[in-house]
C-alpha positions in Angstrom: 30.3 -25.2 42.0 32.1 -22.4 44.6 34.6 -23.9 46.2 36.7 -22.7 49.3 39.3 -25.0 50.0 38.1 -28.7 49.9 34.7 -27.3 50.6 32.2 -27.4 48.0 29.2 -25.3 47.5 26.5 -24.7 45.6 26.7 -22.4 42.4 25.5 -19.2 44.1 25.7 -20.0 47.8 23.7 -17.8 50.1 25.6 -17.5 53.5 24.6 -16.5 56.9 26.2 -13.2 58.4 28.0 -13.4 61.6 26.5 -11.3 64.1 27.0 -10.6 67.8 24.8 -11.7 69.8 22.6 -13.7 66.4 24.0 -16.1 65.0 24.4 -18.7 68.2 23.9 -22.1 67.6 20.2 -22.1 67.6 19.5 -19.8 65.4 21.6 -20.8 62.8 19.9 -24.2 63.1 16.7 -22.5 62.2 19.1 -20.6 59.0 20.3 -24.2 57.9 16.6 -25.8 57.9 16.0 -23.1 55.7 18.4 -22.8 53.2 21.6 -21.3 54.3 24.7 -22.6 52.6 27.7 -21.8 55.0 26.9 -20.1 58.3 29.7 -18.3 61.0 29.7 -18.3 64.5 29.2 -15.1 66.4 32.8 -13.5 66.0 35.0 -14.8 69.3 37.1 -12.5 70.8 40.5 -13.9 70.5 41.6 -12.1 74.0 38.8 -13.8 75.8 39.4 -17.3 74.2 43.6 -17.1 75.2 42.5 -16.3 78.7 39.9 -19.4 78.3 36.5 -17.0 79.6 33.6 -19.1 79.6 31.6 -16.8 76.7 34.4 -17.0 74.4 34.9 -20.9 74.6 31.0 -21.2 74.4 30.9 -19.7 70.5 33.3 -22.3 69.4 30.4 -24.8 70.1 29.4 -26.3 66.6 26.6 -29.4 65.7 27.2 -31.4 62.6 23.9 -30.6 61.3 25.3 -27.6 60.6 28.2 -27.6 58.4 29.5 -26.2 56.9 30.4 -24.0 59.3 33.0 -21.4 60.3 34.4 -20.0 63.0 35.0 -16.2 63.1 38.1 -15.1 65.2 38.6 -11.2 66.4 41.5 -9.3 67.6 44.3 -7.2 67.8 47.6 -8.3 68.4 49.1 -10.9 65.7 50.1 -13.9 67.8 47.5 -14.2 70.0 44.9 -14.3 67.2 47.5 -17.5 65.8 47.2 -18.9 69.3 43.3 -18.6 69.0 43.4 -20.0 65.2 44.8 -23.0 66.4 42.4 -23.1 69.3 39.9 -23.2 67.2 40.9 -25.3 64.8 40.7 -28.6 67.5 36.6 -28.1 67.9 36.8 -29.2 64.1 35.0 -26.2 62.3 34.9 -26.6 58.2 36.9 -22.9 58.1 37.9 -20.0 60.0 37.4 -16.3 59.3 39.0 -13.1 60.2 36.9 -10.5 61.0 38.3 -7.3 59.9 35.1 -5.6 59.5 33.2 -5.0 63.1 32.4 -1.2 63.2 31.4 -1.3 66.9 33.8 1.1 68.6 34.7 -1.5 71.5 36.0 -3.1 68.8 37.9 -0.9 66.6 38.8 1.3 69.2 40.9 -1.2 70.2 42.5 -2.6 67.2 40.1 -5.1 66.0 37.5 -5.4 63.5 37.5 -3.0 61.0 40.4 -0.7 62.8 42.7 -2.8 60.9 41.6 -1.4 57.6 44.2 1.3 58.9 46.6 -0.6 59.1 46.9 -3.0 56.1 50.5 -4.6 56.8 49.3 -5.4 60.3 46.4 -7.3 58.4 48.5 -9.1 56.5 50.7 -10.1 59.2 47.7 -11.4 61.0 46.1 -13.0 58.6 49.9 -14.8 57.5 49.5 -16.3 61.5 46.2 -17.4 61.5 47.4 -19.7 57.8 50.3 -20.9 59.2 48.3 -21.8 62.7 45.6 -24.2 61.2 45.1 -26.6 58.8 41.5 -25.4 57.9 40.8 -23.1 55.0 41.2 -19.3 56.4 38.7 -17.0 54.8 38.4 -13.1 55.7 35.4 -10.6 56.1 36.3 -6.8 55.6 34.6 -3.6 54.7 35.3 -1.5 51.5 38.0 0.7 53.3 38.0 2.8 57.0 36.5 6.1 55.3 35.7 7.6 52.0 39.2 8.7 51.4 40.6 4.9 52.3 38.8 2.5 50.1 41.1 0.2 49.5 39.6 -2.9 49.2 40.9 -4.0 46.1 44.7 -3.8 47.3 43.5 -5.4 50.4 42.0 -8.2 48.5 45.2 -8.7 46.2 47.4 -8.8 49.3 45.1 -10.9 51.6 44.9 -13.6 48.4 48.6 -13.7 47.6 49.2 -15.2 51.3 46.3 -17.5 51.3 42.9 -16.8 51.9 40.3 -18.9 50.4 37.9 -16.5 50.0 36.5 -13.2 51.0 33.6 -11.3 51.9 33.0 -7.8 51.6 30.8 -5.6 53.2 29.6 -2.8 50.9 30.4 0.2 53.6 33.3 1.9 54.9 33.9 1.9 59.0 32.6 5.7 59.3 29.2 4.5 57.9 28.6 1.7 60.1 25.2 0.9 58.9 24.0 3.8 57.9 23.2 4.8 54.0 23.2 2.1 50.9 25.8 -0.4 50.7 27.8 0.7 48.1 28.6 -2.6 45.9 30.7 -1.3 43.4 33.6 -1.6 44.3 32.9 -5.3 45.2 32.1 -5.5 42.1 35.6 -3.8 40.8 37.2 -7.0 43.4 35.1 -9.5 41.2 36.1 -8.3 37.9 40.0 -8.2 38.6 42.0 -11.1 36.4 44.4 -11.1 39.3 41.5 -12.4 42.1 40.7 -15.9 41.9 39.0 -17.0 44.9 35.5 -16.8 45.5 33.9 -13.0 46.4 31.4 -12.9 48.1 29.2 -9.4 48.7 27.5 -8.4 51.9 25.2 -5.6 52.3 21.5 -4.8 52.2 20.2 -7.5 50.8 16.6 -8.0 52.1 14.6 -9.2 49.7 14.5 -12.0 46.6 14.3 -9.2 43.5 17.1 -7.4 45.2 19.7 -10.2 45.2 19.4 -11.5 42.1 19.6 -8.0 40.7 22.5 -7.4 42.9 24.0 -11.5 41.1 23.0 -9.7 37.9 24.7 -6.3 38.3 28.0 -6.9 40.3 28.7 -11.0 39.2 29.5 -11.8 42.7 30.0 -15.4 43.6 27.2 -15.4 46.3 25.8 -13.2 48.7 26.0 -13.3 52.8 23.1 -11.5 54.9 23.0 -10.6 57.9 20.6 -8.7 59.8 17.5 -9.4 57.2 17.3 -12.7 58.5 16.8 -11.9 62.2 13.1 -13.2 62.2 13.0 -14.4 59.1 15.3 -17.0 58.1 13.1 -18.3 55.3 15.0 -15.8 53.7 17.2 -18.4 51.9 15.0 -20.4 50.2 12.7 -17.2 49.5 16.0 -16.1 47.4 16.7 -19.8 46.1 13.6 -20.4 44.7 13.7 -17.1 43.0 16.6 -17.1 41.6 15.4 -20.8 40.3 12.1 -19.9 39.1 11.9 -16.0 38.6 8.4 -16.5 40.8 8.1 -15.5 44.7 7.3 -18.2 47.5 3.9 -16.9 49.3 4.6 -15.6 52.6 4.8 -17.9 55.4 1.8 -18.1 57.3 1.2 -17.5 61.0 1.3 -21.3 61.3 4.6 -21.7 59.7 6.0 -18.5 61.3 5.3 -19.9 64.7 6.4 -23.5 63.9 10.2 -21.8 63.2 9.9 -19.9 66.0 9.1 -23.0 68.1 11.9 -24.7 66.2 14.4 -22.0 67.5 13.2 -22.5 71.0 14.0 -26.0 70.9 17.0 -25.6 69.7 17.7 -23.4 72.3 16.9 -25.6 75.3 18.6 -27.9 74.2 21.8 -26.0 73.9 21.7 -23.9 77.0 19.0 -26.2 78.7 15.5 -25.3 79.9 16.1 -22.0 82.1 19.1 -20.5 80.1 17.5 -21.6 76.8 14.1 -19.9 77.5 15.8 -17.0 78.7 17.9 -16.4 75.5 15.0 -16.8 73.5 13.0 -14.0 74.9 15.4 -11.5 72.4 13.7 -12.9 69.4 10.0 -13.0 70.0 9.7 -9.7 68.8 11.4 -10.2 65.4 9.3 -13.3 64.8 6.1 -11.9 64.9 7.2 -8.7 63.7 4.1 -6.4 62.2 1.0 -8.5 64.2 -1.4 -6.0 65.2 -2.4 -6.1 69.0 0.6 -8.3 69.5 2.1 -6.9 73.1 -0.2 -9.2 75.5 1.3 -11.9 73.4 4.9 -10.7 73.8 5.1 -9.8 77.5 3.9 -13.6 78.2 6.3 -15.0 76.3 9.2 -12.9 77.4 7.8 -14.2 81.0 7.0 -17.4 80.8 9.4 -19.9 82.2 8.9 -23.4 80.5 8.9 -24.5 77.5 5.2 -26.3 77.5 3.5 -22.4 78.8 5.5 -20.9 75.7 4.6 -23.8 73.7 0.9 -22.8 74.5 0.7 -19.7 74.2 2.5 -20.1 70.3 -0.5 -22.4 70.0 -2.7 -19.7 70.9 -0.9 -16.9 68.5 -0.9 -19.9 65.9 -4.7 -20.4 65.8 -5.7 -16.4 67.1 -3.5 -15.1 63.6 -4.4 -17.7 61.6 -5.5 -15.7 58.7 -3.0 -14.0 58.5 0.0 -14.0 56.3 3.4 -11.9 56.4 
């Protein structure tokens, strides 16, 4: 059993990575139904939250069926991050996570996310501020370092553990790499092998098949795996990995009926969360991912993104299920 503070997880938990414009409550719901053990919100801007900005506040929405679930915060100001941890704790998540890994320019160039990898003392102060501001377990997601010359993750892991974080997720790239090239898990393994490290270490980066999950589990010895981009349009990857780890056998690919059913569930959760208009609109970005690779699918995709109501969308989804009934994906 893996423990994060008082949170008990399975022996080798699978985590849904926080992803902007992806890991909202509807997407988290279908990932939970398909085997995710621990999930995180989209990252929440501390500056937006402290100003009570509607978009940031809405990202604090969590639901009982998601648990355990963490709220991820990012920011550049130590005191503001502490205040926001206090605000986020009021909605009663299971943990607070700090983003020290986001590489995108409008985050890192403002001194937040992966930018903190260039200022470890400030990272430590910010983490201390968050820990002191909440009664909840605090975890961190970060990268190997800023660039190839500053892969300081081993020092970072020790220093953050020493001030009280309860788990660390490490993406196997530097900030300069962004998402290019292969993720390097060798340094993640060195963190895990460090006898001083007692907190759970989760690896992240490039896990997109059950076979790779088993290989990385055995090779790098991490306590669990965090999966991001490979879940988009593919939330059943969690159960596929669990089945493979347990049996050594691959589950059959989802049928078109199963794929449509999960897409419909996602749509239902979206409408439940945002209402019949915004819920339909928010879902439009997901159809291409759910039905990637289908021949002659463009007319259906156009109809899906143009349909204004659940009933019309449901009718189109039934057509897709029937017309592609012989396919598996």
